[in-house]
N, C-alpha and C positions, 0 to 999 in steps of 0.2 A: 280942483285945488291941487296945487303942486306942493309936493313935500320934498325937501332937500335932504337926501341921505348923507350920512357922514362918510368922509373919504376912507377908502379901504387902504389899510397899511399892510405893507409886506411883512409877513411874519416869518421869521427865520426858524425853519424846522431843522432840527439836528439830522445830518445825513442827507439833506436835500440840496442839490446844486443846480442853480439857474432854473429853478422851477421844474426840474425834471423829477424823475423817480428818486425816491430815497436811496442814497448810496449805501453800499454794504458796510456794515460795521467792521472795523479792523479786527483781524483774528487775534485771539489771545495767544500768547507765546509760551504758555505753560507747557503745552504738548510738545513743542519744538525743543524746549530746554530739557524736558524729560528724555526725549529721544537721543539728544546729544549726550546726556549723562549716561544712558544705557550703552551707547556705542563706545564711550570712553571706558566704561567698566569692562566691556567685552574685549576691547583692545588691550587693556591692562592684563586681563586674565590670559589672553592669548600670548602676550609677551612673556608672562611668567611661565606658562606651559612650555614655550619655546626654549627658554633658558634651562628649565628643568630637563627638557628632552635632550638638549645639547650635553648637559652634565651627565645624564644617564648613558647617552651614547658614548661619551668619552670613557666612562667607567667600563662599559661593555666592551669597548675596543681594547682597553688595556687587559681586561680579563681574557678576551678571546686571543689576543696576541700571546699572552702567557700560556694559554692552553695549546696554541699551535707550537710554541717553542718547546713545550714538554713533549708534544707528539713527534716533532722532528728529531728529538734526541740531541745528543751531544755532537760535537764536531767529529768525534770518532765514528759516529754512525753515518755521517754524510760521505758519499763516494768522493774520492779525490781524483779529478780528471787528469791531473798532472802525472799521476803514477800509473795510469791505465796502460800507457805504452809499454810497460814492463810485461804485461800479460799478453804476450804475442808468441807466435811460433818461433822456435829456434832453428836457424838455418845453418847447415854445415857446408863449408866450401872446401874444395879440393883443388890442388894444383895439377894442371895438365902436364904430364911428363914430357910431351913432345914440345909444346910451345911455352910452357911455364905459366900460362894464364890460369887465373883462379876461376873456377866454375862452381855453380851450385850443385852440391852432391846429394844432400838429403834435407828433409824438413821434418822436425819433431814438433808435434802438437801437444798442448796440455789438455785442460778440460775442454777448451773450445779451439777449433781450428781457425785462427785469426792472424791476419797480417796487418799491422798498424800502418796507416798511410796518412800523411799530412793532407789537410783540407784542399790545398791548392793543387794537389795531384789528382783529385777527383774532378771529372768533367762537369761543366756547368749544367749540362743536361741532367746528370744524375742528382745534383743538388736541387735543381728545380723540380724534378720528379718527386723526390722525397718530401719537399716542403708542400708541393701541390696536393699530395694525397694525404699527408699526415697532419699538417698544420699550416694552412694557407696564410695565416696571420703571424707566422713565426717571427718575421723580421720587424713587425710593427708593435707587438705586445711587449711591454717592458718588464712585467712581473712574473713571467713564466706560467701564467694561467690565463684562461679565457673565460671570464665570468658569464658571458652570454651563452657560450656552448655548454658550460657546466649547468646553468639554469635550464637550458633547452633539453639537455640529457635527463635532468631530474623530472621535468614535465613529461618527457617521452616515457620515462619509467612509470610515472604515476598514472598517466592517461592511456598508455598503450598506443599512442600515435606518434608519428615522426614529425617533430616540430620544424626542422630545417629541410626536410625532404632530401637528406644527404646521408651517405654511408660513413661520413666522418664521425668519429667519436668525440667525446668531450675532452680527452686528454691532449695536452700540448706536447711538443717534442721534449720539453723539459720533464714533463710527467712520465712520458714513455721511457725516457732515458733513465729516470730514477727507478722505475719498475724493472727495466731490463738489468740494471746494475745490482739492485738489492734483492730482486726476486720476491719482494713483498707484494701480496695481492691487495688490491684496493676495493674488495667486494663490500666490506662493511663501511658504515658511515665514518667510524673512527679511522679506518684504514684509508679512506678517501681524504679525510682531513690531513692525515699524516703525509700522504703523497703530495697534496697541494702545498702544505707548509714547506716540505723539502724542495719542491719546485721553485717556490718563491726565494728560498735561500740560494739555490743554485743559480737562478737568474741574476741575483745580486752579486754573486761571487765570480762568475765566469762570463766571458764575452759570448755573443751569439755565434761567432766563428768557432770558438772552442767547443760549445755545446753541439753544434752541427757536426763538427769533426768527430767528436766522441760517438755521437749517434751513428754516423756512417761506419764507424769502425767496430761497433758492438751490436749492430742490428741483427737479430736472430734470423737465420736462414734454415735450410733443411738440416735436420740432425744436429750434430755438434758444430756445424759450419756457422760462422758468424762474421759479420763485417762485409762491406761491399767489395773490398779488394780480394778477399778469399772467395767470395761469390763469383766475381768476374773470372778468376782463374779456374774455378771448379766448373762453372756452367758454360763459359765461352772460350776458355783457354787463352785468355789475354789479360794484360794489365788493365786496371780500372780506368786509367787515363785514355785507353783506346776504345772505350765503350761507345757504341752508337746510341742514338736517341731511343730506338726501340729496345735495345739491351738495357739501357738505363731505366726505362719505365718497367721492364720486366723485374729487375732487381728491387726497385722501389715497391713493387706489388706484393712481394713475399712476406716481409716482416709482420704484417697485420695478422697473418695466420699461416705460419710456415707449413703446417700439415695440409690445410685446405688448399693452399696455392703452391704445393710442391711441383716443381717442373718435371719430376719423375713419375709421380702417381696421379697428378691432376693437371696435365699440360693444357687441356682444353679450358679448364676453369681459370688457369693462370693467364692464358691468352686473352680471355674475355676481360679479366681485370686489368691486364696491361693496356688494352685499348681504352678502357675507362679512365685509367690514369692519364693516358695521352689526351683524352677529351678534356679532363680537368686542366691540363697544362694549356690546352688551346683556349678554353673558356677564361682562364686567368691571364691570358695574353703572354704566356711564357714561350710559346712556339707559334709559328705561322700556320695557316691552313695547309700550305704545301708541305710543310714539315709533318704535320699530323697525317695527311693523306699517305705520304710515303712510309712513315713509320707504322701506321695501322695496317698497311698492306703487307708488311714484312712478316715472314714466318717467325716462330718463336726462336728457332735456331739454337736451342740448348743441346749440348752434346750429352751423350748417354753416360751412365756411370762407368761402363766398361771403357769408353774412350778416355774419360778423365783418369781412371785408374792406370791405364796403359801409358799415359803421358809422362814425360820426364818431370822430375821435381820442379824444374824451372818453368814448366808449362802448366802446372796445376794451379 
């Protein structure tokens, strides 16, 4: 006996497509909304913190600037480079009875034996030698300080290791000029801040040419001798404009430590430093390899104290 079964109807099952497996239920969005809300809250807090940080930094900058201004002192405490030319040797001239020409008769020195010379009368080799050994970034830095070298020197002091692998200190030419003119030591933290603030003021007040000219004219040499013109006359018996590359590097080597690099008491040490200065000039592409080879092979060539004392005033 045949029994007719009822027709099977397709039953629609939620989540089932084309007779396949049930489709995944759509994800609830509550978790996504919560995440976005948290991110917005974090962003808002970060923005508030940034604003507060900017305001605090501005206040700190004002306070720090005021502190530096107090450290640097008044304008009367700042060296005036325009009046430095007055602090030089007095030269007496006498008329030659035979021809009537005026010749240099005597030179009277004050506290320092110094002959002021305009920058353009110093040879380029001497300018390059000084910049290479004392402050290689002198022409590029605008504010009279080098933050990288200051930080490096501080790290060196704290760790006992040399960060840059160099014998250059943290002081710029401006800082060294301030120290040479004022005689103030920057051994303490407050002393260093005072030197830095003065260097910033000096960099804003004078041109680079004026600062370099002043440094070349007051750089300390042996004893009371100071300035490259007086050094050229004392050590080599010539005007600074006639200095050779080797002689320029020799004079540039002394100011870092006039006692340690004295041409009279430590000529071998001075010769070693002179050749190191020449190597710096070569590495900084201020001289060629041929120039370096010739200058490094030259003798020191410094005349003795007796020769300098026996020379006429015009030759000293």
